[in-house]
N, CA and C of each residue as an Amber inpcrd file, in Angstrom:
protein
   249
  88.0420000  52.5090000  50.6840000  87.7100000  54.4580000  51.6780000
  86.5940000  54.5100000  51.7590000  85.9010000  54.3000000  53.1590000
  85.4600000  54.6430000  52.9660000  84.9190000  56.6710000  53.3050000
  83.9950000  57.1840000  52.6970000  83.7000000  58.6240000  52.4430000
  82.7830000  59.3660000  53.6410000  83.4150000  60.1340000  54.0100000
  82.1720000  60.7140000  55.2260000  81.0010000  60.6060000  55.2430000
  79.8380000  60.9400000  56.0680000  78.6230000  60.2180000  56.1090000
  78.3750000  62.1510000  55.2650000  77.4220000  61.8270000  55.3150000
  76.6110000  63.7830000  54.4680000  76.0600000  63.2100000  54.3590000
  74.7430000  64.0760000  53.9760000  73.7630000  65.0900000  54.6610000
  72.2550000  64.2510000  54.6100000  71.4550000  63.7870000  55.7830000
  70.3350000  62.7780000  55.9200000  69.8840000  63.2170000  54.6900000
  69.4270000  64.2530000  54.2770000  68.2650000  64.0000000  52.9920000
  68.6140000  63.0080000  51.8090000  70.4960000  64.2150000  51.4940000
  71.2340000  63.4110000  50.1290000  71.1940000  62.5470000  50.4550000
  71.9580000  61.3810000  51.6440000  71.9320000  59.9710000  51.7160000
  70.3620000  59.3080000  51.0430000  69.7540000  59.9100000  51.2750000
  67.3520000  59.0220000  51.4410000  67.8260000  59.4630000  49.8840000
  68.0980000  60.1870000  49.3230000  67.9520000  60.3170000  47.9400000
  68.6480000  59.5730000  47.5610000  70.2790000  58.7810000  47.3590000
  70.4770000  57.8360000  47.1420000  70.5850000  56.1100000  47.0800000
  69.8280000  56.4400000  47.8460000  68.9460000  54.7980000  49.3130000
  67.5360000  54.7100000  47.9010000  66.9660000  56.2570000  47.7180000
  65.6580000  55.4780000  47.0840000  66.6720000  55.0300000  45.0990000
  68.0660000  55.8240000  45.1650000  68.0990000  55.5700000  43.1930000
  68.7630000  54.3480000  43.6870000  69.5540000  54.0780000  45.0680000
  70.0730000  52.2330000  44.7660000  67.9900000  51.5040000  44.9420000
  67.8560000  51.5780000  45.2870000  67.2710000  50.7960000  45.8720000
  65.7710000  50.1880000  44.3330000  65.9270000  51.4800000  43.4070000
  65.7180000  51.1760000  42.3110000  66.5770000  49.4450000  41.4300000
  68.2160000  51.2600000  41.5950000  69.8480000  49.8080000  40.4320000
  68.9370000  48.7330000  41.4340000  68.7460000  48.0840000  42.4330000
  69.1650000  46.9940000  42.8590000  68.0280000  46.4810000  42.1060000
  66.2440000  46.8340000  42.2080000  65.3770000  45.7060000  41.4120000
  65.8440000  45.6500000  40.4350000  67.1900000  46.5050000  39.1860000
  66.9660000  46.1460000  38.2330000  68.0830000  45.4320000  37.7640000
  68.8700000  45.3880000  39.4200000  69.3100000  43.9560000  39.3500000
  69.1950000  42.7250000  39.6970000  68.4950000  42.9380000  39.8790000
  67.0860000  41.2790000  40.5050000  66.6650000  40.9350000  39.2090000
  66.3390000  41.2020000  38.5720000  65.7710000  41.3360000  37.3570000
  66.7590000  40.9250000  36.1890000  67.7280000  41.6080000  35.4230000
  68.7000000  41.0230000  35.2320000  69.6150000  40.2830000  35.6780000
  69.9720000  39.7050000  37.2990000  70.0090000  38.7080000  37.9040000
  69.5090000  37.4590000  37.3270000  67.5640000  38.0940000  38.0690000
  66.3330000  36.8750000  36.7730000  67.1350000  35.9040000  35.6050000
  67.5690000  37.1260000  34.9240000  67.7980000  37.1510000  32.8710000
  69.0330000  35.8340000  33.1460000  69.7900000  36.1250000  34.3000000
  70.8450000  35.9350000  33.2940000  71.3280000  34.2370000  34.1550000
  70.6580000  33.8580000  34.6080000  70.2170000  32.1090000  35.4680000
  69.3110000  31.3650000  35.1450000  68.6160000  32.2640000  34.1890000
  67.8590000  31.7390000  33.0130000  68.6040000  31.2570000  31.5590000
  69.4440000  31.6310000  31.6220000  70.2720000  32.0190000  30.5820000
  70.8210000  30.7750000  30.5930000  72.0080000  30.6550000  32.0130000
  72.6940000  29.7450000  32.4240000  71.6010000  28.2850000  33.2230000
  70.5090000  28.6420000  32.9590000  69.8330000  26.8360000  33.0860000
  69.4250000  26.4670000  31.9210000  69.6560000  27.3020000  30.6220000
  69.6510000  26.9590000  29.2270000  70.4390000  26.8540000  28.1900000
  71.1890000  27.3650000  28.9670000  72.7520000  26.8390000  28.9720000
  73.5090000  25.2010000  28.9400000  72.8390000  24.9870000  30.3860000
  72.8160000  24.1180000  31.8430000  71.9650000  22.6460000  30.0610000
  71.3100000  23.1140000  30.0060000  70.5950000  21.9510000  29.1820000
  70.6660000  21.7420000  27.8320000  70.7030000  22.9110000  27.3960000
  71.3800000  22.5390000  25.8500000  72.9240000  21.9830000  25.4680000
  73.6060000  22.6270000  26.8470000  74.7730000  21.9940000  26.8230000
  76.0450000  20.6350000  26.9640000  75.0350000  20.6780000  28.5160000
  75.6150000  20.5400000  29.7990000  76.1470000  20.9530000  30.9000000
  76.7630000  22.2050000  30.7360000  77.6270000  22.8870000  31.2820000
  76.8700000  24.8350000  30.9440000  77.6740000  25.5350000  31.8990000
  77.1440000  26.9070000  32.2970000  78.0870000  27.3880000  31.0740000
  77.7940000  28.6950000  30.9370000  78.2700000  29.5950000  30.2810000
  79.2610000  30.7250000  31.1920000  80.8460000  29.9650000  30.9300000
  81.9820000  30.7420000  31.0400000  81.5240000  32.7840000  31.5930000
  80.9970000  32.7400000  30.8350000  81.4630000  33.9700000  30.4160000
  79.5870000  34.7900000  31.7770000  79.1240000  34.1970000  30.8510000
  77.5780000  33.8600000  32.8170000  78.8090000  34.2120000  33.8800000
  78.9090000  33.2390000  33.9860000  79.2620000  33.1710000  35.2560000
  79.9370000  34.0430000  35.9000000  80.8610000  33.9430000  35.4650000
  81.7510000  35.6810000  35.5030000  80.9250000  36.7240000  36.2460000
  79.7600000  37.4090000  34.7930000  79.5150000  38.0040000  34.8050000
  78.5260000  38.1720000  36.3450000  77.3820000  37.0220000  36.6940000
  76.8920000  36.4350000  37.4820000  77.0330000  36.8760000  38.6170000
  78.8760000  36.0080000  39.1440000  79.8460000  37.1450000  39.5650000
  79.6980000  38.4480000  40.3740000  80.6940000  39.4240000  39.9750000
  80.0650000  40.3790000  39.2540000  78.8810000  41.0110000  40.1120000
  77.7130000  40.3710000  38.9750000  76.2630000  40.8920000  38.7600000
  76.4150000  41.0380000  41.2760000  76.1730000  39.7350000  41.0330000
  76.6350000  39.6460000  43.0540000  77.1610000  40.4290000  44.0230000
  77.8650000  40.0610000  43.5540000  79.1940000  41.6280000  44.4000000
  78.0000000  42.9350000  44.8580000  77.7450000  43.3900000  42.9860000
  77.3970000  44.4190000  42.8170000  76.0690000  44.6810000  43.9870000
  75.2740000  43.2510000  43.5860000  74.0380000  43.6170000  44.3450000
  74.5050000  43.3700000  46.4090000  75.5220000  43.2530000  46.2560000
  76.2770000  43.3230000  47.5770000  75.8530000  44.2210000  48.3120000
  76.8630000  45.3910000  47.1650000  77.2830000  46.9120000  47.8690000
  76.4100000  47.2700000  47.6460000  74.7790000  46.8340000  47.1380000
  73.7510000  47.9080000  47.2720000  73.3900000  47.3780000  48.4510000
  73.2650000  46.0730000  48.8790000  72.6620000  46.1470000  50.4720000
  73.9770000  46.7590000  51.4250000  75.0120000  46.8370000  51.4300000
  75.9560000  47.2650000  52.7350000  75.5190000  48.6570000  52.8180000
  75.0780000  49.5730000  51.2750000  74.7180000  50.4730000  51.3800000
  73.7620000  51.2220000  51.6110000  72.7460000  49.7720000  51.2760000
  71.6120000  50.7620000  52.1010000  70.8350000  50.5300000  53.2790000
  71.8330000  49.6610000  53.5540000  72.0090000  49.0840000  55.6290000
  72.9150000  49.9470000  56.4170000  73.1370000  51.2140000  56.0630000
  74.4090000  51.9940000  56.3910000  75.4360000  51.2270000  57.3880000
  75.9830000  49.6820000  56.3440000  77.6030000  49.1210000  56.5640000
  78.5760000  50.3660000  55.6920000  78.2910000  50.8160000  55.0970000
  79.3520000  51.5570000  54.1910000  78.5310000  52.9110000  54.0100000
  79.4230000  54.0960000  53.4920000  78.7680000  55.6500000  53.4790000
  79.9230000  54.8430000  51.8440000  80.2910000  54.5040000  50.8630000
  81.0310000  54.1470000  50.4950000  79.8900000  53.6090000  48.6800000
  79.2130000  54.7750000  47.6890000  78.2620000  54.0590000  46.5040000
  78.7720000  53.2870000  45.7500000  77.7410000  52.7800000  45.5780000
  78.4990000  50.9770000  44.7670000  77.9100000  52.4690000  42.9510000
  78.7390000  51.3970000  42.0050000  78.1510000  51.5110000  40.1880000
  76.9110000  52.3610000  40.1790000  77.1430000  53.5730000  39.8350000
  77.8200000  54.5520000  38.9290000  79.3550000  55.2140000  39.3940000
  79.3110000  55.0300000  41.1600000  79.4080000  55.5880000  41.4880000
  81.1880000  55.6780000  41.6380000  81.7640000  54.4310000  42.0520000
  83.0420000  53.6770000  42.1160000  82.8880000  53.0420000  40.9650000
  83.5170000  52.0670000  40.2810000  84.0110000  51.4950000  40.0420000
  82.7860000  49.9370000  39.8630000  81.7740000  49.2580000  38.7010000
  82.5830000  47.8690000  38.2090000  82.4020000  47.1600000  39.1300000
  82.0620000  46.0020000  40.1640000  82.6790000  45.6880000  40.9060000
  83.6260000  44.2750000  39.5030000
């Protein structure tokens, strides 16, 4: 459900906060991708738990991008549930 538009300065602060979360999520994505590659080399298949986490992390990054580009007013995690 969409939230009502908020004060532009408040939204700007949230955009800065989610910009930092986006950067952190990108770093975590790199770690997960590297770990998956190592699992693939060692066991010939990716780790299913990391695959599931990677999928939810990708959705979280998508939610941040949607908020940052004004496609939604709904704030991603930690202001809503983890995807």
